[in-house]
VEXDRENFI-781899 format. One record per residue: chain; x, y, z of N, C-alpha, C in turn; residue in three letters; residue number from 0. Coordinates in pm, 1 decimal. Layout:
<nodes>
<node><cadena>A</cadena><n_xx>X</n_xx><n_yy>Y</n_yy><n_zz>Z</n_zz><ca_xx>X</ca_xx><ca_yy>Y</ca_yy><ca_zz>Z</ca_zz><c_xx>X</c_xx><c_yy>Y</c_yy><c_zz>Z</c_zz><residuo>ala</residuo><num>NUM</num></node>
...
</nodes>
This chain:
<nodes>
<node><cadena>A</cadena><n_xx>-9359.2</n_xx><n_yy>-2527.0</n_yy><n_zz>1801.7</n_zz><ca_xx>-9395.8</ca_xx><ca_yy>-2666.9</ca_yy><ca_zz>1820.7</ca_zz><c_xx>-9512.0</c_xx><c_yy>-2705.5</c_yy><c_zz>1728.8</c_zz><residuo>unk</residuo><num>0</num></node>
<node><cadena>A</cadena><n_xx>-9599.8</n_xx><n_yy>-2607.8</n_yy><n_zz>1704.6</n_zz><ca_xx>-9713.7</ca_xx><ca_yy>-2636.1</ca_yy><ca_zz>1617.8</ca_zz><c_xx>-9667.9</c_xx><c_yy>-2666.2</c_yy><c_zz>1475.2</c_zz><residuo>unk</residuo><num>1</num></node>
<node><cadena>A</cadena><n_xx>-9563.8</n_xx><n_yy>-2598.4</n_yy><n_zz>1429.9</n_zz><ca_xx>-9513.7</ca_xx><ca_yy>-2620.4</ca_yy><ca_zz>1293.8</ca_zz><c_xx>-9458.0</c_xx><c_yy>-2762.0</c_yy><c_zz>1277.8</c_zz><residuo>unk</residuo><num>2</num></node>
<node><cadena>A</cadena><n_xx>-9400.6</n_xx><n_yy>-2815.8</n_yy><n_zz>1384.6</n_zz><ca_xx>-9347.6</ca_xx><ca_yy>-2952.2</ca_yy><ca_zz>1379.3</ca_zz><c_xx>-9461.3</c_xx><c_yy>-3052.0</c_yy><c_zz>1362.2</c_zz><residuo>unk</residuo><num>3</num></node>
<node><cadena>A</cadena><n_xx>-9570.6</n_xx><n_yy>-3030.7</n_yy><n_zz>1431.8</n_zz><ca_xx>-9686.6</ca_xx><ca_yy>-3119.9</ca_yy><ca_zz>1418.7</ca_zz><c_xx>-9746.1</c_xx><c_yy>-3111.8</c_yy><c_zz>1277.6</c_zz><residuo>unk</residuo><num>4</num></node>
<node><cadena>A</cadena><n_xx>-9752.6</n_xx><n_yy>-2990.4</n_yy><n_zz>1224.5</n_zz><ca_xx>-9806.2</ca_xx><ca_yy>-2972.4</ca_yy><ca_zz>1089.4</ca_zz><c_xx>-9716.6</c_xx><c_yy>-3041.7</c_yy><c_zz>987.7</c_zz><residuo>unk</residuo><num>5</num></node>
<node><cadena>A</cadena><n_xx>-9586.5</n_xx><n_yy>-3025.8</n_yy><n_zz>1000.9</n_zz><ca_xx>-9493.4</ca_xx><ca_yy>-3090.7</ca_yy><ca_zz>908.0</ca_zz><c_xx>-9498.2</c_xx><c_yy>-3242.5</c_yy><c_zz>920.9</c_zz><residuo>unk</residuo><num>6</num></node>
<node><cadena>A</cadena><n_xx>-9509.4</n_xx><n_yy>-3293.5</n_yy><n_zz>1042.5</n_zz><ca_xx>-9518.5</ca_xx><ca_yy>-3437.5</ca_yy><ca_zz>1062.8</ca_zz><c_xx>-9646.3</c_xx><c_yy>-3492.9</c_yy><c_zz>999.8</c_zz><residuo>unk</residuo><num>7</num></node>
<node><cadena>A</cadena><n_xx>-9756.1</n_xx><n_yy>-3421.9</n_yy><n_zz>1018.3</n_zz><ca_xx>-9883.0</ca_xx><ca_yy>-3463.5</ca_yy><ca_zz>959.1</ca_zz><c_xx>-9874.7</c_xx><c_yy>-3460.2</c_yy><c_zz>806.7</c_zz><residuo>unk</residuo><num>8</num></node>
<node><cadena>A</cadena><n_xx>-9816.4</n_xx><n_yy>-3355.7</n_yy><n_zz>753.4</n_zz><ca_xx>-9800.5</ca_xx><ca_yy>-3344.5</ca_yy><ca_zz>608.5</ca_zz><c_xx>-9713.2</c_xx><c_yy>-3457.4</c_yy><c_zz>554.9</c_zz><residuo>unk</residuo><num>9</num></node>
<node><cadena>A</cadena><n_xx>-9606.3</n_xx><n_yy>-3488.4</n_yy><n_zz>626.4</n_zz><ca_xx>-9517.9</ca_xx><ca_yy>-3597.1</ca_yy><ca_zz>585.5</ca_zz><c_xx>-9592.4</c_xx><c_yy>-3730.2</c_yy><c_zz>584.5</c_zz><residuo>unk</residuo><num>10</num></node>
<node><cadena>A</cadena><n_xx>-9673.1</n_xx><n_yy>-3756.2</n_yy><n_zz>686.7</n_zz><ca_xx>-9749.5</ca_xx><ca_yy>-3881.6</ca_yy><ca_zz>692.5</ca_zz><c_xx>-9852.6</c_xx><c_yy>-3889.5</c_yy><c_zz>580.2</c_zz><residuo>unk</residuo><num>11</num></node>
<node><cadena>A</cadena><n_xx>-9915.0</n_xx><n_yy>-3777.0</n_yy><n_zz>548.2</n_zz><ca_xx>-10013.5</ca_xx><ca_yy>-3775.2</ca_yy><ca_zz>439.5</ca_zz><c_xx>-9945.2</c_xx><c_yy>-3803.2</c_yy><c_zz>306.2</c_zz><residuo>unk</residuo><num>12</num></node>
<node><cadena>A</cadena><n_xx>-9831.0</n_xx><n_yy>-3742.4</n_yy><n_zz>282.8</n_zz><ca_xx>-9758.0</ca_xx><ca_yy>-3765.4</ca_yy><ca_zz>157.7</ca_zz><c_xx>-9710.8</c_xx><c_yy>-3910.1</c_yy><c_zz>150.1</c_zz><residuo>unk</residuo><num>13</num></node>
<node><cadena>A</cadena><n_xx>-9660.6</n_xx><n_yy>-3963.9</n_yy><n_zz>258.8</n_zz><ca_xx>-9615.4</ca_xx><ca_yy>-4102.9</ca_yy><ca_zz>261.0</ca_zz><c_xx>-9731.4</c_xx><c_yy>-4198.6</c_yy><c_zz>234.8</c_zz><residuo>unk</residuo><num>14</num></node>
<node><cadena>A</cadena><n_xx>-9844.8</n_xx><n_yy>-4173.7</n_yy><n_zz>297.9</n_zz><ca_xx>-9963.1</ca_xx><ca_yy>-4258.1</ca_yy><ca_zz>276.1</ca_zz><c_xx>-10008.2</c_xx><c_yy>-4250.6</c_yy><c_zz>130.8</c_zz><residuo>unk</residuo><num>15</num></node>
<node><cadena>A</cadena><n_xx>-10002.6</n_xx><n_yy>-4131.4</n_yy><n_zz>71.4</n_zz><ca_xx>-10041.9</ca_xx><ca_yy>-4114.3</ca_yy><ca_zz>-68.3</ca_zz><c_xx>-9948.4</c_xx><c_yy>-4191.4</c_yy><c_zz>-160.6</c_zz><residuo>unk</residuo><num>16</num></node>
<node><cadena>A</cadena><n_xx>-9819.0</n_xx><n_yy>-4188.0</n_yy><n_zz>-131.0</n_zz><ca_xx>-9722.4</ca_xx><ca_yy>-4258.8</ca_yy><ca_zz>-214.3</ca_zz><c_xx>-9739.7</c_xx><c_yy>-4410.4</c_yy><c_zz>-205.6</c_zz><residuo>unk</residuo><num>17</num></node>
<node><cadena>A</cadena><n_xx>-9799.9</n_xx><n_yy>-4459.0</n_yy><n_zz>-99.3</n_zz><ca_xx>-9823.5</ca_xx><ca_yy>-4602.7</ca_yy><ca_zz>-85.4</ca_zz><c_xx>-9959.0</c_xx><c_yy>-4640.9</c_yy><c_zz>-144.5</c_zz><residuo>unk</residuo><num>18</num></node>
<node><cadena>A</cadena><n_xx>-10060.7</n_xx><n_yy>-4560.5</n_yy><n_zz>-119.1</n_zz><ca_xx>-10197.4</ca_xx><ca_yy>-4595.8</ca_yy><ca_zz>-157.0</ca_zz><c_xx>-10219.9</c_xx><c_yy>-4585.1</c_yy><c_zz>-307.4</c_zz><residuo>unk</residuo><num>19</num></node>
<node><cadena>A</cadena><n_xx>-10171.1</n_xx><n_yy>-4480.1</n_yy><n_zz>-370.9</n_zz><ca_xx>-10196.6</ca_xx><ca_yy>-4460.6</ca_yy><ca_zz>-514.9</ca_zz><c_xx>-10141.1</c_xx><c_yy>-4575.2</c_yy><c_zz>-599.3</c_zz><residuo>unk</residuo><num>20</num></node>
<node><cadena>A</cadena><n_xx>-10015.8</n_xx><n_yy>-4620.4</n_yy><n_zz>-580.2</n_zz><ca_xx>-9969.8</ca_xx><ca_yy>-4734.6</ca_yy><ca_zz>-659.3</ca_zz><c_xx>-10049.9</c_xx><c_yy>-4862.1</c_yy><c_zz>-632.3</c_zz><residuo>unk</residuo><num>21</num></node>
<node><cadena>A</cadena><n_xx>-10095.5</n_xx><n_yy>-4881.9</n_yy><n_zz>-509.1</n_zz><ca_xx>-10178.0</ca_xx><ca_yy>-4999.0</ca_yy><ca_zz>-479.6</ca_zz><c_xx>-10310.7</c_xx><c_yy>-4993.2</c_yy><c_zz>-553.4</c_zz><residuo>unk</residuo><num>22</num></node>
<node><cadena>A</cadena><n_xx>-10369.7</n_xx><n_yy>-4875.0</n_yy><n_zz>-562.5</n_zz><ca_xx>-10495.2</ca_xx><ca_yy>-4859.7</ca_yy><ca_zz>-636.9</ca_zz><c_xx>-10471.8</c_xx><c_yy>-4886.6</c_yy><c_zz>-785.4</c_zz><residuo>unk</residuo><num>23</num></node>
<node><cadena>A</cadena><n_xx>-10361.6</n_xx><n_yy>-4836.1</n_yy><n_zz>-838.7</n_zz><ca_xx>-10329.4</ca_xx><ca_yy>-4858.8</ca_yy><ca_zz>-980.3</ca_zz><c_xx>-10308.8</c_xx><c_yy>-5007.6</c_yy><c_zz>-1007.0</c_zz><residuo>unk</residuo><num>24</num></node>
<node><cadena>A</cadena><n_xx>-10233.9</n_xx><n_yy>-5075.0</n_yy><n_zz>-920.0</n_zz><ca_xx>-10210.9</ca_xx><ca_yy>-5218.2</ca_yy><ca_zz>-938.2</ca_zz><c_xx>-10340.2</c_xx><c_yy>-5297.7</c_yy><c_zz>-927.4</c_zz><residuo>unk</residuo><num>25</num></node>
<node><cadena>A</cadena><n_xx>-10426.9</n_xx><n_yy>-5260.8</n_yy><n_zz>-835.5</n_zz><ca_xx>-10555.4</ca_xx><ca_yy>-5329.4</ca_yy><ca_zz>-823.2</ca_zz><c_xx>-10638.8</c_xx><c_yy>-5310.2</c_yy><c_zz>-949.6</c_zz><residuo>unk</residuo><num>26</num></node>
<node><cadena>A</cadena><n_xx>-10637.8</n_xx><n_yy>-5189.2</n_yy><n_zz>-1003.6</n_zz><ca_xx>-10710.9</ca_xx><ca_yy>-5164.1</ca_yy><ca_zz>-1127.9</ca_zz><c_xx>-10655.7</c_xx><c_yy>-5243.8</c_yy><c_zz>-1244.2</c_zz><residuo>unk</residuo><num>27</num></node>
<node><cadena>A</cadena><n_xx>-10524.4</n_xx><n_yy>-5253.4</n_yy><n_zz>-1253.8</n_zz><ca_xx>-10464.1</ca_xx><ca_yy>-5332.9</ca_yy><ca_zz>-1361.0</ca_zz><c_xx>-10496.7</c_xx><c_yy>-5480.4</c_yy><c_zz>-1345.0</c_zz><residuo>unk</residuo><num>28</num></node>
<node><cadena>A</cadena><n_xx>-10496.4</n_xx><n_yy>-5529.4</n_yy><n_zz>-1221.3</n_zz><ca_xx>-10528.2</ca_xx><ca_yy>-5669.5</ca_yy><ca_zz>-1196.0</ca_zz><c_xx>-10672.1</c_xx><c_yy>-5700.6</c_yy><c_zz>-1235.8</c_zz><residuo>unk</residuo><num>29</num></node>
<node><cadena>A</cadena><n_xx>-10764.0</n_xx><n_yy>-5611.5</n_yy><n_zz>-1199.3</n_zz><ca_xx>-10905.3</ca_xx><ca_yy>-5632.0</ca_yy><ca_zz>-1235.9</ca_zz><c_xx>-10921.8</c_xx><c_yy>-5626.8</c_yy><c_zz>-1386.6</c_zz><residuo>unk</residuo><num>30</num></node>
<node><cadena>A</cadena><n_xx>-10855.4</n_xx><n_yy>-5531.2</n_yy><n_zz>-1451.2</n_zz><ca_xx>-10864.2</ca_xx><ca_yy>-5521.0</ca_yy><ca_zz>-1597.9</ca_zz><c_xx>-10809.1</c_xx><c_yy>-5647.3</c_yy><c_zz>-1664.0</c_zz><residuo>unk</residuo><num>31</num></node>
<node><cadena>A</cadena><n_xx>-10698.9</n_xx><n_yy>-5699.0</n_yy><n_zz>-1610.3</n_zz><ca_xx>-10640.1</ca_xx><ca_yy>-5819.8</ca_yy><ca_zz>-1665.8</ca_zz><c_xx>-10735.1</c_xx><c_yy>-5938.0</c_yy><c_zz>-1651.7</c_zz><residuo>unk</residuo><num>32</num></node>
<node><cadena>A</cadena><n_xx>-10798.5</n_xx><n_yy>-5951.6</n_yy><n_zz>-1535.5</n_zz><ca_xx>-10892.8</ca_xx><ca_yy>-6061.4</ca_yy><ca_zz>-1514.6</ca_zz><c_xx>-11012.8</c_xx><c_yy>-6048.7</c_yy><c_zz>-1607.1</c_zz><residuo>unk</residuo><num>33</num></node>
<node><cadena>A</cadena><n_xx>-11063.2</n_xx><n_yy>-5927.8</n_yy><n_zz>-1627.1</n_zz><ca_xx>-11179.1</ca_xx><ca_yy>-5909.4</ca_yy><ca_zz>-1713.7</ca_zz><c_xx>-11145.1</c_xx><c_yy>-5938.9</c_yy><c_zz>-1858.9</c_zz><residuo>unk</residuo><num>34</num></node>
<node><cadena>A</cadena><n_xx>-11029.2</n_xx><n_yy>-5896.0</n_yy><n_zz>-1904.1</n_zz><ca_xx>-10992.8</ca_xx><ca_yy>-5919.9</ca_yy><ca_zz>-2043.6</ca_zz><c_xx>-10948.6</c_xx><c_yy>-6064.6</c_yy><c_zz>-2064.5</c_zz><residuo>unk</residuo><num>35</num></node>
<node><cadena>A</cadena><n_xx>-10898.3</n_xx><n_yy>-6128.7</n_yy><n_zz>-1960.6</n_zz><ca_xx>-10856.0</ca_xx><ca_yy>-6268.0</ca_yy><ca_zz>-1973.2</ca_zz><c_xx>-10975.8</c_xx><c_yy>-6358.2</c_yy><c_zz>-2001.6</c_zz><residuo>unk</residuo><num>36</num></node>
<node><cadena>A</cadena><n_xx>-11089.7</n_xx><n_yy>-6330.0</n_yy><n_zz>-1937.7</n_zz><ca_xx>-11209.7</ca_xx><ca_yy>-6409.2</ca_yy><ca_zz>-1962.3</ca_zz><c_xx>-11255.1</c_xx><c_yy>-6393.8</c_yy><c_zz>-2107.1</c_zz><residuo>unk</residuo><num>37</num></node>
<node><cadena>A</cadena><n_xx>-11248.3</n_xx><n_yy>-6273.6</n_yy><n_zz>-2159.4</n_zz><ca_xx>-11287.3</ca_xx><ca_yy>-6250.4</ca_yy><ca_zz>-2298.1</ca_zz><c_xx>-11195.1</c_xx><c_yy>-6322.2</c_yy><c_zz>-2394.9</c_zz><residuo>unk</residuo><num>38</num></node>
<node><cadena>A</cadena><n_xx>-11065.6</n_xx><n_yy>-6326.3</n_yy><n_zz>-2364.9</n_zz><ca_xx>-10970.0</ca_xx><ca_yy>-6394.4</ca_yy><ca_zz>-2450.4</ca_zz><c_xx>-10995.6</c_xx><c_yy>-6544.8</c_yy><c_zz>-2452.1</c_zz><residuo>unk</residuo><num>39</num></node>
<node><cadena>A</cadena><n_xx>-11029.1</n_xx><n_yy>-6601.7</n_yy><n_zz>-2336.6</n_zz><ca_xx>-11056.5</ca_xx><ca_yy>-6744.9</ca_yy><ca_zz>-2331.0</ca_zz><c_xx>-11180.6</c_xx><c_yy>-6779.4</c_yy><c_zz>-2411.6</c_zz><residuo>unk</residuo><num>40</num></node>
<node><cadena>A</cadena><n_xx>-11283.0</n_xx><n_yy>-6694.3</n_yy><n_zz>-2406.5</n_zz><ca_xx>-11405.1</ca_xx><ca_yy>-6719.6</ca_yy><ca_zz>-2482.0</ca_zz><c_xx>-11377.1</c_xx><c_yy>-6715.2</c_yy><c_zz>-2631.6</c_zz><residuo>unk</residuo><num>41</num></node>
<node><cadena>A</cadena><n_xx>-11297.4</n_xx><n_yy>-6620.7</n_yy><n_zz>-2675.8</n_zz><ca_xx>-11269.5</ca_xx><ca_yy>-6610.6</ca_yy><ca_zz>-2819.4</ca_zz><c_xx>-11184.5</c_xx><c_yy>-6728.5</c_yy><c_zz>-2865.0</c_zz><residuo>unk</residuo><num>42</num></node>
<node><cadena>A</cadena><n_xx>-11095.7</n_xx><n_yy>-6778.1</n_yy><n_zz>-2778.1</n_zz><ca_xx>-11015.6</ca_xx><ca_yy>-6896.0</ca_yy><ca_zz>-2813.0</ca_zz><c_xx>-11104.3</c_xx><c_yy>-7018.8</c_yy><c_zz>-2824.7</c_zz><residuo>unk</residuo><num>43</num></node>
<node><cadena>A</cadena><n_xx>-11201.4</n_xx><n_yy>-7030.4</n_yy><n_zz>-2735.7</n_zz><ca_xx>-11293.4</ca_xx><ca_yy>-7144.6</ca_yy><ca_zz>-2741.3</ca_zz><c_xx>-11373.8</c_xx><c_yy>-7140.4</c_yy><c_zz>-2870.4</c_zz><residuo>unk</residuo><num>44</num></node>
<node><cadena>A</cadena><n_xx>-11418.7</n_xx><n_yy>-7022.8</n_yy><n_zz>-2909.5</n_zz><ca_xx>-11495.2</ca_xx><ca_yy>-7011.1</ca_yy><ca_zz>-3032.6</ca_zz><c_xx>-11410.2</c_xx><c_yy>-7045.9</c_yy><c_zz>-3153.9</c_zz><residuo>unk</residuo><num>45</num></node>
<node><cadena>A</cadena><n_xx>-11282.9</n_xx><n_yy>-7005.6</n_yy><n_zz>-3152.8</n_zz><ca_xx>-11193.7</ca_xx><ca_yy>-7038.0</ca_yy><ca_zz>-3263.5</ca_zz><c_xx>-11172.5</c_xx><c_yy>-7188.8</c_yy><c_zz>-3274.0</c_zz><residuo>unk</residuo><num>46</num></node>
<node><cadena>A</cadena><n_xx>-11160.2</n_xx><n_yy>-7257.2</n_yy><n_zz>-3164.7</n_zz><ca_xx>-11136.1</ca_xx><ca_yy>-7400.3</ca_yy><ca_zz>-3165.7</ca_zz><c_xx>-11260.7</c_xx><c_yy>-7475.1</c_yy><c_zz>-3212.4</c_zz><residuo>unk</residuo><num>47</num></node>
<node><cadena>A</cadena><n_xx>-11378.3</n_xx><n_yy>-7426.5</n_yy><n_zz>-3180.2</n_zz><ca_xx>-11501.3</ca_xx><ca_yy>-7491.4</ca_yy><ca_zz>-3224.3</ca_zz><c_xx>-11520.4</c_xx><c_yy>-7476.3</c_yy><c_zz>-3374.5</c_zz><residuo>unk</residuo><num>48</num></node>
<node><cadena>A</cadena><n_xx>-11470.1</n_xx><n_yy>-7368.3</n_yy><n_zz>-3429.4</n_zz><ca_xx>-11486.4</ca_xx><ca_yy>-7344.2</ca_yy><ca_zz>-3571.3</ca_zz><c_xx>-11394.2</c_xx><c_yy>-7429.5</c_yy><c_zz>-3657.4</c_zz><residuo>unk</residuo><num>49</num></node>
<node><cadena>A</cadena><n_xx>-11291.8</n_xx><n_yy>-7489.3</n_yy><n_zz>-3598.5</n_zz><ca_xx>-11193.5</ca_xx><ca_yy>-7568.0</ca_yy><ca_zz>-3675.0</ca_zz><c_xx>-11248.3</c_xx><c_yy>-7703.4</c_yy><c_zz>-3711.8</c_zz><residuo>unk</residuo><num>50</num></node>
</nodes>
């Protein structure tokens, strides 16, 4: 019976990992996109002022 509990716990940990890691990656990509988007807008504004 103890082995069943260990396997169930291991299964839940693996399932949680498979859900959490992609969410962390997506959050990191979203933050990176927002940070680089601000820089792109600033460079576009500077280009338009120079025209």
